[in-house]
Steps between C-alpha positions, in 0.01 A plus 500: 500500500288207393276309738731197476805711590313657792390158629865399542572778752155573647427417862128590500199521270234766562139383503447695175782303333805727516842363597709661774829449683523590868816696576454509877314645795576855612373743765324829438724776639220686680265226617734198512229304317639195317471529122581248229730629225427318176575524130236478231629268227212426265276598317604866537844660505723412794457738793535498878204520737434492873189381679427458872601146597156422644335604171754308289425182697124543529233267368217647295130453579480193274792333689749575220839628619587844361848366411562126468853384569648299214727198516355337810 
């Protein structure tokens, strides 16, 4: 997938530049912790990932969001 193709369906950009699409929020079966389910679109091959919701939404030490929502 090219960067331009990924930009059309991406919902977030990682602070390192990658493009991602959030699938939804799920719960860990043992801890009930909320996790974000998201798909990596670009620059690497498409794949699914999960990350704790608090970590997905966190701001780094330099005030940069880990993932910036696109389209707002």
